[in-house]
C-alpha positions as CSV (number, residue, x, y, z in Angstrom):
1,X,110.0,95.2,118.6
2,X,111.4,98.4,117.2
3,X,110.1,99.1,113.7
4,X,112.0,102.2,112.4
5,X,111.3,103.9,109.1
6,X,114.1,104.1,106.6
7,X,115.9,107.4,105.9
8,X,116.2,109.4,102.7
9,X,119.2,111.4,103.8
10,X,122.7,109.9,103.7
11,X,124.3,109.1,107.0
12,X,121.2,110.3,109.0
13,X,119.7,107.0,110.2
14,X,118.1,108.1,113.5
15,X,115.7,109.7,113.7
16,X,115.2,109.0,110.0
17,X,114.2,111.7,107.6
18,X,111.8,110.2,105.1
19,X,111.2,111.2,101.5
20,X,108.1,113.3,100.7
21,X,105.9,110.4,99.7
22,X,106.8,108.3,102.7
23,X,106.3,111.4,104.9
24,X,102.7,111.8,103.7
25,X,102.1,108.1,104.4
26,X,103.6,108.3,107.9
27,X,101.6,111.4,108.6
28,X,98.4,109.6,107.8
29,X,99.5,106.5,109.7
30,X,100.2,108.7,112.8
31,X,96.6,110.0,112.6
32,X,95.3,106.5,112.4
33,X,97.3,105.5,115.4
34,X,95.4,108.2,117.3
35,X,91.9,107.8,115.9
36,X,91.8,104.0,116.7
37,X,91.4,104.9,120.4
38,X,88.6,107.5,120.0
39,X,85.2,106.7,121.2
40,X,82.7,105.2,118.8
41,X,80.7,108.4,119.0
42,X,83.7,110.5,118.1
43,X,84.6,108.2,115.2
44,X,81.0,108.4,113.8
45,X,81.0,112.2,114.2
46,X,84.1,112.5,112.0
47,X,82.8,109.9,109.5
48,X,79.7,112.1,108.9
49,X,81.8,115.2,108.5
50,X,83.6,113.4,105.7
51,X,80.4,111.9,104.4
52,X,78.8,115.3,103.9
53,X,81.9,116.4,101.9
54,X,81.5,113.3,99.8
55,X,77.7,113.7,99.3
56,X,78.1,117.4,98.3
57,X,80.5,116.2,95.7
58,X,78.2,113.4,94.3
59,X,75.2,115.7,94.3
60,X,77.1,118.1,92.0
61,X,79.0,115.7,89.8
62,X,77.5,112.2,89.7
63,X,74.4,111.7,87.6
64,X,73.3,108.4,89.1
65,X,73.1,109.8,92.7
66,X,71.6,113.1,91.5
67,X,68.6,111.1,90.3
68,X,68.4,108.5,93.0
69,X,68.6,111.0,95.8
70,X,66.0,113.2,94.2
71,X,63.8,110.2,93.8
72,X,63.6,109.6,97.6
73,X,63.2,113.3,98.4
74,X,66.7,114.5,99.3
75,X,67.4,118.2,98.4
76,X,70.6,119.4,96.8
77,X,71.6,121.1,100.2
78,X,70.8,118.1,102.4
79,X,72.7,117.5,105.6
80,X,73.3,113.8,106.1
81,X,73.1,112.4,109.6
82,X,72.9,108.9,111.2
83,X,69.1,109.6,111.4
84,X,68.5,110.0,107.7
85,X,71.4,108.0,106.2
86,X,69.4,104.8,106.0
87,X,66.9,106.5,103.6
88,X,69.5,106.6,100.9
89,X,68.9,103.8,98.4
90,X,71.2,100.8,98.4
91,X,73.5,100.3,95.4
92,X,73.7,96.6,94.5
93,X,76.3,94.9,92.2
94,X,74.0,94.7,89.2
95,X,73.2,98.4,89.4
96,X,76.9,99.2,89.7
97,X,77.5,97.2,86.5
98,X,74.6,98.6,84.6
99,X,75.1,102.3,85.6
100,X,78.9,102.5,85.9
101,X,79.1,105.4,83.5
102,X,76.5,107.4,85.4
103,X,78.2,106.6,88.8
104,X,81.5,108.0,87.6
105,X,82.1,111.6,88.7
106,X,82.5,114.2,86.0
107,X,84.3,116.6,88.3
108,X,87.0,114.6,90.2
109,X,89.1,117.0,92.3
110,X,92.5,117.4,90.6
111,X,94.2,117.2,94.0
112,X,93.1,113.5,94.3
113,X,95.7,112.6,91.7
114,X,95.8,110.1,88.9
115,X,92.8,107.9,88.3
116,X,93.3,104.1,88.1
117,X,90.8,101.4,87.2
118,X,90.6,97.8,88.4
119,X,88.2,94.9,88.0
120,X,86.9,92.6,90.7
121,X,87.6,88.9,90.4
122,X,84.0,88.0,89.6
123,X,83.7,85.0,91.9
124,X,79.9,85.6,91.7
125,X,80.0,85.5,87.9
126,X,79.7,89.3,87.5
127,X,83.0,91.1,87.6
128,X,82.7,94.8,88.5
129,X,85.0,97.6,87.1
130,X,85.8,100.3,89.6
131,X,87.9,103.5,89.7
132,X,90.2,104.9,92.3
133,X,92.6,107.8,92.7
134,X,96.0,108.3,94.4
135,X,94.1,109.2,97.5
136,X,92.3,105.9,97.7
137,X,95.6,104.2,97.0
138,X,97.2,106.2,99.9
139,X,94.6,104.8,102.3
140,X,95.2,101.3,101.0
141,X,98.9,101.7,101.8
142,X,98.2,103.2,105.2
143,X,95.9,100.3,106.3
144,X,98.5,97.8,105.0
145,X,101.0,99.4,107.4
146,X,98.5,99.6,110.2
147,X,98.0,95.8,109.9
148,X,101.8,95.2,110.0
149,X,102.2,97.4,113.0
150,X,99.3,96.0,114.9
151,X,100.7,92.5,114.6
152,X,104.3,93.6,115.1
153,X,105.6,92.0,111.9
154,X,109.3,92.3,111.1
155,X,109.0,93.6,107.6
156,X,112.7,93.0,107.0
157,X,111.9,89.3,107.0
158,X,111.0,87.1,104.0
159,X,107.4,87.0,102.8
160,X,105.9,84.2,100.6
161,X,102.6,85.1,99.0
162,X,100.5,82.3,97.4
163,X,97.9,84.0,95.3
164,X,96.1,84.5,92.0
165,X,96.5,87.7,89.8
166,X,98.4,88.6,86.7
167,X,101.7,88.3,88.5
168,X,101.0,84.7,89.3
169,X,99.1,83.5,86.2
170,X,102.0,81.3,84.9
171,X,101.3,78.1,86.9
172,X,105.0,77.3,86.8
173,X,106.2,80.7,87.7
174,X,108.0,81.7,90.9
175,X,108.4,85.4,91.1
176,X,111.0,87.0,93.4
177,X,110.5,90.6,94.4
178,X,113.0,92.8,96.3
179,X,110.3,94.0,98.8
180,X,106.9,93.2,100.3
181,X,105.2,95.8,98.1
182,X,104.8,99.5,97.6
183,X,103.4,100.4,101.0
184,X,106.0,98.5,103.1
185,X,109.0,99.6,100.9
186,X,108.0,103.3,100.9
187,X,108.5,103.5,104.6
188,X,110.7,100.6,105.8
189,X,113.6,98.7,104.6
190,X,111.5,95.8,103.5
191,X,112.7,92.3,103.0
192,X,112.2,90.2,99.9
193,X,109.0,88.4,98.8
194,X,108.3,85.4,96.7
195,X,105.1,84.9,94.8
196,X,103.7,81.7,93.3
197,X,100.5,80.4,91.9
198,X,97.7,79.3,94.2
199,X,96.6,76.5,91.9
200,X,99.9,74.6,91.8
201,X,99.5,71.1,93.2
202,X,99.8,71.1,97.0
203,X,102.9,68.9,96.8
204,X,104.6,71.6,94.6
205,X,103.5,74.4,96.9
206,X,104.9,72.5,99.9
207,X,108.2,72.0,98.0
208,X,108.4,75.7,97.3
209,X,107.7,76.7,100.9
210,X,110.4,74.3,102.2
211,X,112.8,75.8,99.6
212,X,112.1,79.4,100.6
213,X,111.4,78.9,104.3
214,X,109.5,82.2,104.8
215,X,109.2,84.3,108.0
216,X,105.6,85.2,106.9
217,X,103.1,83.6,104.6
218,X,100.2,85.4,102.9
219,X,97.7,82.9,101.6
220,X,94.0,81.9,101.1
221,X,92.5,80.0,104.1
222,X,91.6,77.0,102.0
223,X,95.1,76.7,100.6
224,X,96.9,77.1,103.9
225,X,94.6,74.4,105.5
226,X,95.5,71.9,102.8
227,X,99.2,72.8,103.2
228,X,98.9,72.3,107.0
229,X,97.3,68.9,106.6
230,X,100.0,68.0,104.0
231,X,102.8,69.1,106.3
232,X,101.3,67.2,109.2
233,X,100.9,64.0,107.2
234,X,104.5,64.1,106.0
235,X,106.0,65.5,109.3
236,X,107.4,68.6,107.6
237,X,108.4,71.9,109.3
238,X,108.9,75.6,108.4
239,X,111.4,76.6,111.1
240,X,111.5,80.3,110.4
241,X,107.7,80.9,110.1
242,X,106.5,83.6,112.5
243,X,102.9,84.3,111.3
244,X,100.3,83.4,108.7
245,X,98.3,86.1,107.0
246,X,95.0,85.0,105.4
247,X,92.7,86.9,103.1
248,X,90.0,86.4,100.5
249,X,87.8,83.8,102.2
250,X,86.3,83.2,105.6
251,X,89.0,82.0,108.0
252,X,87.5,79.3,110.2
253,X,88.6,78.1,113.6
254,X,89.8,74.9,111.9
255,X,92.3,76.9,109.8
256,X,93.7,78.6,112.9
257,X,93.9,75.4,114.9
258,X,95.6,73.5,112.1
259,X,98.2,76.2,111.6
260,X,98.9,76.5,115.3
261,X,99.3,72.7,115.7
262,X,101.5,72.1,112.6
263,X,103.7,75.2,112.6
264,X,103.2,76.7,116.1
265,X,102.2,80.1,114.7
266,X,99.1,82.3,114.9
267,X,96.9,83.2,111.9
268,X,95.8,86.8,111.4
269,X,93.1,87.6,108.9
270,X,92.0,90.6,106.8
271,X,88.6,91.4,105.3
272,X,89.0,93.4,102.1
273,X,87.4,93.9,98.6
274,X,88.8,95.3,95.4
275,X,86.0,97.8,95.2
276,X,86.8,99.6,98.5
277,X,90.1,98.2,99.9
278,X,90.4,97.1,103.5
279,X,87.1,96.7,105.3
280,X,88.3,95.2,108.6
281,X,91.5,94.0,110.2
282,X,91.8,91.4,112.9
283,X,92.5,92.9,116.3
284,X,96.0,92.2,117.6
285,X,94.7,91.2,121.0
286,X,91.4,89.3,120.2
287,X,89.7,87.5,117.3
288,X,87.5,90.5,116.6
289,X,87.7,92.3,113.2
290,X,88.0,96.0,113.6
291,X,86.2,98.0,110.9
292,X,88.5,100.5,109.2
293,X,86.1,103.4,110.0
294,X,88.6,106.1,108.9
295,X,88.1,104.9,105.4
296,X,84.6,103.3,105.3
297,X,81.2,103.5,106.8
298,X,80.1,99.9,107.3
299,X,76.5,98.9,108.0
300,X,75.3,95.4,108.7
301,X,71.5,95.3,108.1
302,X,68.8,92.6,108.2
303,X,66.4,91.8,105.4
304,X,64.1,94.6,106.4
305,X,66.9,97.1,106.2
306,X,67.2,97.6,110.0
307,X,70.7,97.7,111.6
308,X,71.9,94.5,113.2
309,X,73.1,94.4,116.8
310,X,75.9,92.4,118.4
311,X,75.5,88.7,117.7
312,X,73.1,89.3,114.7
313,X,74.0,88.4,111.1
314,X,73.2,90.6,108.2
315,X,74.1,92.1,104.9
316,X,77.2,94.2,104.6
317,X,76.6,97.7,103.2
318,X,79.7,99.9,102.5
319,X,80.3,103.6,101.8
320,X,83.8,104.5,100.8
321,X,84.6,107.9,102.3
322,X,87.4,109.0,100.0
323,X,86.6,107.7,96.5
324,X,85.6,110.8,94.6
325,X,86.1,109.2,91.2
326,X,83.5,106.4,91.3
327,X,81.7,107.0,94.6
328,X,80.2,103.9,96.2
329,X,77.3,105.0,98.5
330,X,75.6,102.3,100.5
331,X,77.0,99.6,98.3
332,X,75.9,96.1,99.0
333,X,78.9,94.0,98.4
334,X,77.1,90.7,98.7
335,X,78.7,89.4,102.0
336,X,77.1,88.5,105.3
337,X,78.7,89.2,108.6
338,X,78.0,89.0,112.3
339,X,78.2,92.2,114.3
340,X,80.6,92.1,117.2
341,X,80.6,93.7,120.6
342,X,82.9,96.6,121.6
343,X,86.3,95.1,121.8
344,X,88.0,94.6,125.1
345,X,91.3,95.9,123.6
346,X,89.9,99.5,124.1
347,X,89.8,100.6,120.4
348,X,86.7,102.5,119.5
349,X,86.7,101.1,116.0
350,X,83.5,98.9,115.7
351,X,83.8,95.2,115.2
352,X,82.6,92.3,113.2
353,X,82.7,88.9,115.0
354,X,82.7,86.8,111.8
355,X,82.5,87.2,108.0
356,X,80.3,84.3,106.8
357,X,80.3,84.6,103.0
358,X,77.7,85.1,100.3
359,X,74.0,84.4,100.2
360,X,74.7,81.4,98.1
361,X,76.8,79.9,101.0
362,X,73.6,79.5,103.1
363,X,71.7,76.3,103.2
364,X,67.9,76.5,102.6
365,X,66.0,74.0,104.7
366,X,62.7,72.6,103.5
367,X,60.8,74.6,106.2
368,X,62.3,77.9,104.8
369,X,64.9,78.5,107.4
370,X,68.4,79.3,106.3
371,X,71.7,78.5,108.0
372,X,75.4,78.8,107.6
373,X,76.8,75.2,107.6
374,X,79.9,74.8,109.7
375,X,81.9,72.5,107.5
376,X,85.4,71.3,108.4
377,X,87.6,68.4,107.6
378,X,86.9,67.0,111.1
379,X,83.6,65.8,109.7
380,X,85.4,63.3,107.4
381,X,88.8,63.0,109.2
382,X,88.1,59.4,110.1
383,X,87.7,58.6,106.4
384,X,91.3,58.5,105.2
385,X,90.5,58.4,101.5
386,X,89.0,61.9,101.4
387,X,91.2,64.9,100.4
388,X,88.5,67.5,100.0
389,X,84.7,67.9,99.5
390,X,82.4,70.5,98.1
391,X,78.6,70.4,98.7
392,X,76.0,71.8,96.3
393,X,72.3,72.2,97.0
394,X,70.5,72.1,93.6
395,X,67.2,70.7,94.9
396,X,65.5,71.7,98.1
397,X,65.8,68.4,99.9
398,X,68.9,67.1,98.3
399,X,72.7,67.7,98.6
400,X,75.2,66.7,96.0
401,X,78.6,65.9,97.6
402,X,81.6,66.3,95.4
403,X,84.5,64.2,96.8
404,X,88.1,64.4,95.9
405,X,89.6,61.0,96.6
406,X,91.8,58.5,94.9
407,X,89.2,55.7,95.1
408,X,85.4,56.0,95.7
409,X,84.2,55.6,99.2
410,X,82.7,52.3,100.4
411,X,79.0,52.3,101.1
412,X,79.8,52.1,104.8
413,X,81.9,55.3,104.6
414,X,79.3,57.1,102.4
415,X,76.7,56.3,105.0
416,X,79.1,57.5,107.8
417,X,79.7,60.8,106.0
418,X,76.0,61.2,105.3
419,X,75.1,60.8,109.0
420,X,77.8,63.3,109.9
421,X,76.4,65.8,107.4
422,X,72.9,65.4,108.7
423,X,74.2,66.5,112.1
424,X,75.9,69.5,110.6
425,X,72.9,70.7,108.6
426,X,70.3,69.7,111.2
427,X,68.2,68.0,108.6
428,X,68.2,64.5,106.9
429,X,69.0,65.7,103.4
430,X,69.2,63.0,100.7
431,X,72.8,62.9,99.6
432,X,74.4,61.7,96.4
433,X,78.1,61.4,95.8
434,X,80.2,62.5,92.8
435,X,83.9,61.5,92.7
436,X,86.3,64.1,91.4
437,X,90.0,64.4,90.7
438,X,89.9,68.0,91.8
439,X,87.4,70.7,92.7
440,X,87.9,73.8,90.5
441,X,88.5,77.1,92.4
442,X,87.2,80.5,91.2
443,X,89.5,82.5,88.9
444,X,90.6,84.5,91.9
445,X,91.5,81.3,93.8
446,X,88.7,81.3,96.3
447,X,87.1,78.1,97.3
448,X,83.5,77.6,98.6
449,X,82.9,74.4,100.5
450,X,79.1,74.9,100.2
451,X,77.1,76.5,97.4
452,X,73.3,76.7,97.2
453,X,72.0,77.1,93.7
454,X,68.5,77.9,95.0
455,X,69.4,81.5,95.9
456,X,68.6,84.5,93.7
457,X,72.2,85.7,93.9
């Protein structure tokens, strides 16, 4: 597919001549197209060149890091390498909230442009306020375009986005936009987009999708799974749909399979966070997630602080390479991920195999072991009354099952579901059932099928 930028000069359509802002973005995108094929060693070498620029800045202008680095013995002229990097203290969410003023730089380079603030959704109960600059926004735009190009999206098509946020806070609102957003419209002749609220009833969301019949759908995994099941039940189609883009939650094999069976399209996921932007994009050729190493240093470490190898699950630690306004150095975002192997696609960008969620999404077994339960609607698919469930662990040997259903389950079906859950969790938990008309989502629209209240998160 040919994806040609738009022109800024009348009657010159090929090769197009872009305006200055689009030209800067295209220049950065060109560099990203080259660096993705570098070796992992070359990528790491350039990361640490940039990290040393960032660390020289924070040592001069950020009180929090001046003190924390001094406390662990780093000098003001330290050279940072992969060998000493792990000695830098980890910044957790509570420290970011408590010391936000001390983490802000008092000497932001003027060339980095305007400063903008944003607040995370606070799905953990503790929203975080962060700052960025025009430079950090530029990288956000560049990785948006990289994602579109990797997956060969026709940005002249129609996009429907089902999401939270201030543009969708009116539960009855349907917002029509002339483009897919700033990044896409800066460079390409973008098609229109339609935005509506993620907490609308599924029946209304399905009605709107049928009305607008998009080429592309941007949506939370939980929402698109419920839509797929609704469309399957009612034998509905979306004839123009080419691809589904998911974000915000872990995308499970069940979601991908359901979307493929119901609409005949693939699902491509992104891993991002308000604090740092894009963390990883799904490979166009495999299910791996490629870390966006040109913008972030991503570490996955175990509970002892040692780096995890391929196939191991650990805590995600992030360092944003270009945020000189509120630098996040070894920031523990709260997620767990599984490290991937080098990708057979040939890109040198390191990989994550899976993003598993937060610490509270782990089950704690009575013998002290922790596991990530693999919950899917297949577990209760034979029980027609169930629309959705959410499981909470409030006591060590007990699970509370919240069930959305029009009528309570029979004792036989409760017992059937309990036995299925025992297999999933690998332990005969005592289960009690609570019947609900709906399960509230977080303010940002995210849904967690399992929550342990026994964690210290």
